[in-house]
Phi, psi and omega in degrees: 000128180253332180278160175290129182299145173272335190226136171247130175242132181230131177158167181287132159284154184227161169253121184247128174262114183227111177049049177084355179257153174246125184230156168285131180223192180104135180301324182294317182293318181294316182295315181295321181294319179296313182300315180296321178297326178283359178092012180274126174293117192232143174241133180241130173244124182217181178225129183190164173296151182299332184260024181286097191289339182294348180280359183307317179299330178286318184294340183272354183281127185291335183258018182236122171256138186235133171243113182258119175280123183300133179218138179293338181239159168247141178297126187231129177242147170241130177258116185255118181252018187284337182260189181292335178230148179297136174247138175252124185242126178272116184265327178201159184226131173288168181293154179298160175254124181254163179300328179293341180281343181275124179309136184308323183288348178263349186287344179248018173304137190306322185234133179235137175239110181264121192229069179290147173241343181217036178070020187284346178248126184248182182301318182298325178297311181297318180297333183276352180278145178253015181295147180282337174226124179238126176243148175233133165276116193280354189311314183289349174261003182242015178210157179211155177282133175258205178304132180071011180083001180295127185288132180236155179288145173208174172227104178291159181299330179296336179272322182276325178233083191299150178301150177297143180092344178286123185253336186222138175232135180230132174200171183261151175297342179273353184286335183200142179299334181257032185299321181297314180297317181297318179299317179296317181294319179293321178297322179293337178273005173102001180276154164275124187238129176243118177254112184274149185227029178062231182294346181268009175087221183207159172245127181246134181233148169207115186060232179271358181276148181213134179231135174262119185250119180288155172291148177282150179302138180203150171265087190291128176242315183214108183278002182304128176084000183300321179295322178294320178297316177301315183299313182289327182288318178293326177297312180296320181293318177297318181297331180266011170105002180290150172290167181302310179293324176297317181296321179293321177295321175299314180297321178296320181295320180288318179297328181298327180287327184288326183283358184274013177180177176289170182056242180263013177058233180259017180291133175224174178298336180296338180288352174297345179298338180288337182279151171300156181294154177298156176100343173273167181213159182288000000 
């Protein structure tokens, strides 16, 4: 990458065991890959072993620079579908990511997307960023491992009392039983909040305002990562000057292309047309 990045993404890449398959996962990896595919100069900071081979698709992207913090473990999830409801089991966790792990020249990248999956990004990290717009995907602050590593709902302090400077929060109604209440409380604290609802679209809040945004038409094949795509897309649209409902509609249009197949589905660089042009600002 030769240009100054427009976007910083921070969070664990993961190894996911799903129905006998091993996949690269993690909100940070999916978000960074989507942004780079859309032509956004992107920087990713994560933590993983040096020989984590599943990161190969990320390393090959021309608009993505990666800084990997050495970790003896990689965050690993197993998705168990044997019972009446899907269980998510945390098998191992990479080391946390601290503000000191982010290269100094990346701490003031204009737009930051903090995407924890296992609580690896804390308040001090967000407080240490100098980005003019900071968004967080809250999933990793809304769950914790219980007995046997089975993921259970929680609300970390970063989610209930957001770090200063955090402007946008994105999460799914499935991330926590109290998702509606949490979204309302965060909006009252001044954040732009997007609560995603899968095929039913999303609810966007800011203060006392509320907008219901429909999902964009799509031939759904694989919904994996759709929420992450929505999160990074609404962040980019807001950073480029879109209103909250406009940004959510943009995010819905981009997420619709990703669910139309495995990996990134039918997403191409041409889908950047949904975003406001570069050079505008929130």
